[in-house]
C-alpha positions as a Markdown table, in Angstrom:
| # | Residue | x | y | z |
|---|---|---|---|---|
| 1 | Met | 0.0 | 0.0 | 0.0 |
| 2 | Asn | 1.2 | 3.5 | -0.6 |
| 3 | Gln | 0.9 | 6.5 | 1.8 |
| 4 | Ile | -2.7 | 7.2 | 1.0 |
| 5 | Gly | -3.8 | 3.6 | 1.4 |
| 6 | Gln | -4.0 | 2.6 | -2.3 |
| 7 | Pro | -2.4 | -0.5 | -3.6 |
| 8 | Asn | 1.0 | 0.0 | -5.2 |
| 9 | Asn | 0.1 | -1.4 | -8.6 |
| 10 | Gln | -0.4 | -0.2 | -12.2 |
| 11 | Ser | -4.2 | 0.2 | -11.9 |
| 12 | Ala | -3.6 | 2.8 | -9.1 |
| 13 | Arg | -1.5 | 5.0 | -11.4 |
| 14 | Glu | -2.8 | 7.6 | -13.8 |
| 15 | Ser | -2.4 | 7.2 | -17.6 |
| 16 | Phe | -2.3 | 9.7 | -20.4 |
| 17 | Val | -5.7 | 10.0 | -22.2 |
| 18 | Ala | -5.1 | 13.0 | -24.5 |
| 19 | Val | -2.3 | 15.1 | -25.9 |
| 20 | Gln | -1.5 | 18.6 | -27.2 |
| 21 | Lys | 0.9 | 19.0 | -30.1 |
| 22 | Asn | 2.8 | 22.0 | -31.4 |
| 23 | Gly | 2.8 | 23.1 | -35.0 |
| 24 | Asp | 5.4 | 20.5 | -36.0 |
| 25 | Gly | 3.3 | 17.7 | -34.5 |
| 26 | Asp | 5.6 | 17.3 | -31.4 |
| 27 | Leu | 3.9 | 16.4 | -28.2 |
| 28 | Gln | 3.9 | 19.3 | -25.8 |
| 29 | Ala | 1.3 | 18.6 | -23.1 |
| 30 | Phe | -0.6 | 15.6 | -21.7 |
| 31 | Lys | -4.0 | 15.1 | -20.0 |
| 32 | Thr | -4.1 | 12.4 | -17.4 |
| 33 | Ser | -6.9 | 10.0 | -16.6 |
| 34 | Ser | -7.7 | 12.1 | -13.6 |
| 35 | Gly | -8.0 | 15.3 | -15.7 |
| 36 | Arg | -4.7 | 16.9 | -14.8 |
| 37 | Val | -2.9 | 18.7 | -17.6 |
| 38 | Leu | 0.9 | 18.4 | -17.5 |
| 39 | Asp | 3.4 | 20.2 | -19.7 |
| 40 | Tyr | 6.1 | 18.0 | -21.3 |
| 41 | Thr | 8.6 | 18.6 | -18.5 |
| 42 | Gln | 6.1 | 17.8 | -15.7 |
| 43 | Ala | 4.9 | 14.7 | -17.6 |
| 44 | Leu | 8.5 | 13.5 | -18.1 |
| 45 | Gln | 9.2 | 13.9 | -14.4 |
| 46 | Glu | 6.1 | 11.9 | -13.4 |
| 47 | Val | 6.9 | 9.2 | -16.0 |
| 48 | Gln | 10.5 | 8.8 | -14.7 |
| 49 | Ala | 9.1 | 8.6 | -11.1 |
| 50 | Gly | 6.8 | 5.7 | -12.2 |
| 51 | Gln | 3.6 | 7.7 | -11.5 |
| 52 | Ile | 2.1 | 7.2 | -15.0 |
| 53 | Ala | 1.1 | 3.8 | -16.4 |
| 54 | Gly | 1.7 | 2.6 | -19.9 |
| 55 | Val | 4.6 | 4.8 | -20.8 |
| 56 | Asn | 8.4 | 5.1 | -20.2 |
| 57 | Ala | 11.2 | 7.5 | -20.7 |
| 58 | Phe | 14.1 | 6.8 | -23.1 |
| 59 | Lys | 17.2 | 8.6 | -24.2 |
| 60 | Gly | 17.1 | 9.6 | -27.9 |
| 61 | Arg | 20.1 | 9.6 | -30.3 |
| 62 | Asp | 20.4 | 13.3 | -29.6 |
| 63 | Gly | 21.0 | 12.6 | -25.9 |
| 64 | Glu | 17.6 | 14.1 | -24.8 |
| 65 | Thr | 15.1 | 12.1 | -22.8 |
| 66 | Tyr | 11.7 | 11.5 | -24.3 |
| 67 | Ile | 8.3 | 9.9 | -23.3 |
| 68 | Arg | 7.0 | 7.0 | -25.3 |
| 69 | Gly | 4.3 | 4.4 | -24.9 |
| 70 | Asp | 5.2 | 1.0 | -23.7 |
| 71 | Ala | 5.8 | -1.4 | -26.6 |
| 72 | Asp | 2.8 | -3.7 | -26.8 |
| 73 | Gly | 2.5 | -4.3 | -30.5 |
| 74 | Asp | -0.7 | -2.2 | -30.8 |
| 75 | Pro | -0.1 | 1.0 | -32.7 |
| 76 | Ala | -3.6 | 2.3 | -31.8 |
| 77 | Asn | -2.4 | 3.2 | -28.3 |
| 78 | Asn | 0.7 | 5.0 | -29.4 |
| 79 | Leu | 0.9 | 8.5 | -27.8 |
| 80 | Asp | 0.6 | 10.1 | -31.2 |
| 81 | Glu | -2.8 | 8.3 | -31.7 |
| 82 | Leu | -4.3 | 9.8 | -28.5 |
| 83 | Pro | -7.0 | 12.4 | -29.0 |
| 84 | Asn | -6.1 | 16.1 | -28.9 |
| 85 | Phe | -7.4 | 18.3 | -26.2 |
């Protein structure tokens, strides 16, 4: 159990349900399953802390760290496929 009495499992974590993109199509903000809106930096911090289910952080070839969906073979739940908000 975590500090607020919820089980420490994936179902207790939030997930991303919608995204905002800039003019180039790059992800810049995320809406969580609880309705919170996080800019990219906030979202990355929460992903790295394990607070968001279904995604992970990885280091790109350019040395920057990015958010991506967990590989599950289903392109329909790719972050780019989430609805815009």
